MDAnalysis code that builds the backbone (N, CA, C; Angstrom):
import MDAnalysis as mda
import numpy as np

u = mda.Universe.empty(210, n_residues=70, atom_resindex=np.repeat(np.arange(70), 3), trajectory=True)
u.add_TopologyAttr("name", ["N", "CA", "C"] * 70)
u.add_TopologyAttr("resid", np.arange(1, 71))
u.add_TopologyAttr("resname", ["MET", "ASP", "VAL", "LEU", "GLY", "TYR", "SER", "SER", "HIS", "ASP", "TRP", "ARG", "LYS", "ASN", "THR", "ASP", "ASP", "ALA", "VAL", "VAL", "MET", "ASP", "SER", "TRP", "GLY", "GLY", "ALA", "MET", "LEU", "ARG", "VAL", "ASN", "ASP", "SER", "LYS", "VAL", "ARG", "PHE", "THR", "ASN", "PRO", "LYS", "THR", "LEU", "LYS", "THR", "GLU", "GLU", "VAL", "ASP", "LEU", "SER", "ARG", "LEU", "ILE", "ARG", "VAL", "PHE", "VAL", "ASN", "ASN", "GLN", "GLU", "SER", "HIS", "LYS", "ARG", "SER", "VAL", "LYS"])
u.atoms.positions = np.array([
    [0.844, -1.166, 0.000],
    [0.000, 0.000, 0.000],
    [0.894, 1.235, 0.000],
    [0.706, 2.096, -0.958],
    [1.503, 3.304, -1.083],
    [0.852, 4.434, -0.300],
    [1.455, 4.828, 0.818],
    [0.897, 5.893, 1.631],
    [1.555, 7.230, 1.338],
    [2.499, 7.270, 0.422],
    [3.130, 8.528, 0.063],
    [2.115, 9.431, -0.618],
    [2.156, 10.709, -0.308],
    [1.211, 11.633, -0.896],
    [0.004, 11.900, -0.031],
    [-0.172, 11.167, 1.043],
    [-1.276, 11.395, 1.960],
    [-0.749, 12.071, 3.221],
    [-1.518, 13.025, 3.754],
    [-1.118, 13.653, 5.009],
    [-1.368, 12.672, 6.159],
    [-0.840, 12.991, 7.323],
    [-1.019, 12.102, 8.476],
    [-2.477, 12.035, 8.929],
    [-3.295, 13.005, 8.534],
    [-4.703, 13.026, 8.931],
    [-5.636, 12.525, 7.831],
    [-5.077, 12.117, 6.719],
    [-5.887, 11.689, 5.586],
    [-6.241, 10.213, 5.731],
    [-7.515, 9.917, 5.911],
    [-7.978, 8.555, 6.120],
    [-7.754, 7.682, 4.885],
    [-7.685, 8.291, 3.686],
    [-7.548, 7.515, 2.453],
    [-6.309, 6.633, 2.442],
    [-5.304, 6.967, 3.247],
    [-4.114, 6.112, 3.301],
    [-4.477, 4.721, 3.826],
    [-5.568, 4.625, 4.593],
    [-6.012, 3.333, 5.136],
    [-6.906, 2.569, 4.171],
    [-7.390, 3.233, 3.135],
    [-8.298, 2.586, 2.190],
    [-7.707, 2.542, 0.781],
    [-6.398, 2.710, 0.683],
    [-5.737, 2.769, -0.621],
    [-5.932, 1.497, -1.436],
    [-6.038, 0.346, -0.786],
    [-6.192, -0.916, -1.508],
    [-7.634, -1.422, -1.505],
    [-8.572, -0.630, -0.983],
    [-9.979, -1.041, -0.907],
    [-10.675, -0.834, -2.251],
    [-11.590, -1.748, -2.580],
    [-12.366, -1.651, -3.815],
    [-13.841, -1.896, -3.520],
    [-14.700, -1.340, -4.347],
    [-16.133, -1.614, -4.290],
    [-16.367, -2.883, -5.092],
    [-17.123, -3.806, -4.518],
    [-17.374, -5.081, -5.192],
    [-18.863, -5.241, -5.466],
    [-19.183, -5.954, -6.538],
    [-20.578, -6.267, -6.795],
    [-20.973, -7.505, -5.982],
    [-22.215, -7.913, -6.081],
    [-22.700, -9.026, -5.261],
    [-22.085, -10.371, -5.645],
    [-21.399, -10.458, -6.786],
    [-20.740, -11.700, -7.204],
    [-19.269, -11.724, -6.828],
    [-18.787, -10.657, -6.175],
    [-17.407, -10.621, -5.723],
    [-16.425, -10.011, -6.701],
    [-16.915, -9.460, -7.775],
    [-16.033, -8.829, -8.751],
    [-15.718, -7.391, -8.352],
    [-14.456, -7.017, -8.383],
    [-14.059, -5.648, -8.050],
    [-14.527, -4.712, -9.153],
    [-15.127, -3.608, -8.767],
    [-15.682, -2.686, -9.739],
    [-14.961, -1.335, -9.743],
    [-14.791, -0.718, -8.583],
    [-14.218, 0.624, -8.476],
    [-13.277, 0.719, -7.281],
    [-12.266, 1.564, -7.407],
    [-11.383, 1.825, -6.269],
    [-12.106, 2.770, -5.309],
    [-12.071, 2.474, -4.018],
    [-12.774, 3.258, -3.003],
    [-12.304, 4.715, -3.000],
    [-11.004, 4.941, -3.068],
    [-10.496, 6.309, -2.985],
    [-10.877, 7.161, -4.182],
    [-11.363, 6.544, -5.241],
    [-11.798, 7.280, -6.427],
    [-13.321, 7.342, -6.526],
    [-14.029, 6.951, -5.459],
    [-15.484, 6.822, -5.516],
    [-16.179, 7.710, -4.493],
    [-17.367, 8.179, -4.881],
    [-18.235, 8.944, -3.992],
    [-19.621, 8.325, -4.019],
    [-20.386, 8.593, -2.971],
    [-21.774, 8.165, -2.908],
    [-22.627, 9.424, -2.999],
    [-23.570, 9.424, -3.931],
    [-24.517, 10.540, -4.056],
    [-25.877, 10.012, -3.628],
    [-26.547, 10.746, -2.743],
    [-27.826, 10.286, -2.211],
    [-28.678, 11.483, -1.814],
    [-29.961, 11.242, -1.629],
    [-30.864, 12.265, -1.124],
    [-30.968, 12.081, 0.378],
    [-30.592, 13.119, 1.114],
    [-30.670, 13.078, 2.571],
    [-32.147, 13.059, 2.957],
    [-32.601, 12.016, 3.675],
    [-34.028, 11.919, 4.005],
    [-34.509, 12.993, 4.981],
    [-33.592, 13.615, 5.703],
    [-33.992, 14.655, 6.660],
    [-34.132, 16.022, 5.997],
    [-33.230, 16.327, 5.042],
    [-33.249, 17.638, 4.403],
    [-33.782, 17.594, 2.975],
    [-33.891, 16.393, 2.401],
    [-34.301, 16.165, 1.018],
    [-33.366, 16.821, 0.008],
    [-32.140, 17.105, 0.440],
    [-31.119, 17.653, -0.452],
    [-30.222, 16.527, -0.942],
    [-29.722, 16.676, -2.176],
    [-28.763, 15.727, -2.709],
    [-27.398, 16.019, -2.101],
    [-26.740, 14.976, -1.603],
    [-25.436, 15.132, -0.973],
    [-24.462, 14.133, -1.563],
    [-23.168, 14.429, -1.445],
    [-22.103, 13.534, -1.878],
    [-21.147, 13.307, -0.718],
    [-20.713, 12.058, -0.570],
    [-19.764, 11.702, 0.483],
    [-18.706, 10.798, -0.140],
    [-17.437, 11.071, 0.153],
    [-16.372, 10.174, -0.288],
    [-16.577, 8.808, 0.359],
    [-16.439, 7.768, -0.423],
    [-16.629, 6.417, 0.102],
    [-15.626, 6.097, 1.198],
    [-14.407, 6.622, 1.086],
    [-13.413, 6.391, 2.137],
    [-13.868, 7.000, 3.467],
    [-14.606, 8.107, 3.406],
    [-15.143, 8.743, 4.617],
    [-16.187, 7.838, 5.266],
    [-17.017, 7.190, 4.466],
    [-18.010, 6.270, 5.027],
    [-17.341, 5.085, 5.706],
    [-16.241, 4.606, 5.147],
    [-15.497, 3.514, 5.781],
    [-14.939, 3.990, 7.111],
    [-14.426, 5.219, 7.151],
    [-13.892, 5.771, 8.394],
    [-14.971, 5.831, 9.470],
    [-16.154, 6.306, 9.119],
    [-17.261, 6.377, 10.077],
    [-17.651, 4.979, 10.541],
    [-17.714, 4.038, 9.622],
    [-18.050, 2.661, 9.971],
    [-17.053, 2.088, 10.971],
    [-15.770, 2.225, 10.688],
    [-14.731, 1.681, 11.563],
    [-14.772, 2.357, 12.933],
    [-14.913, 3.673, 12.948],
    [-14.923, 4.398, 14.217],
    [-16.146, 4.093, 15.064],
    [-17.271, 3.783, 14.435],
    [-18.510, 3.545, 15.178],
    [-18.819, 2.070, 15.398],
    [-18.053, 1.202, 14.789],
    [-18.357, -0.221, 14.840],
    [-18.420, -0.749, 16.270],
    [-17.483, -0.392, 17.095],
    [-17.437, -0.917, 18.463],
    [-18.576, -0.370, 19.315],
    [-18.903, 0.905, 19.158],
    [-19.931, 1.508, 20.013],
    [-21.345, 1.224, 19.528],
    [-21.493, 0.752, 18.293],
    [-22.811, 0.466, 17.747],
    [-22.867, -0.960, 17.195],
    [-22.464, -1.905, 17.990],
    [-22.341, -3.291, 17.512],
    [-23.615, -3.824, 16.874],
    [-24.765, -3.470, 17.429],
    [-26.007, -4.033, 16.914],
    [-26.456, -3.370, 15.618],
    [-26.096, -2.106, 15.386],
    [-26.600, -1.417, 14.202],
    [-25.627, -1.439, 13.027],
    [-24.390, -1.839, 13.230],
    [-23.391, -1.871, 12.159],
    [-23.171, -3.323, 11.748],
    [-23.489, -3.620, 10.486],
    [-23.355, -5.005, 10.011],
    [-22.504, -5.042, 8.789],
])
């Protein structure tokens, strides 16, 4: 994993080798090059989030929310 080029606070250094996979297990997209676009159900606004950021939130919250994170 090449961490050169990332700052010490950049979470993407931890997801450099991560890929988005389809339901058959085929790699489709690199996580660090991907975003999720969705309609926020609370504000009804379209938002974009880096996929690496969602992984960071998942990892950070996994222990404290064991029942809701699968």
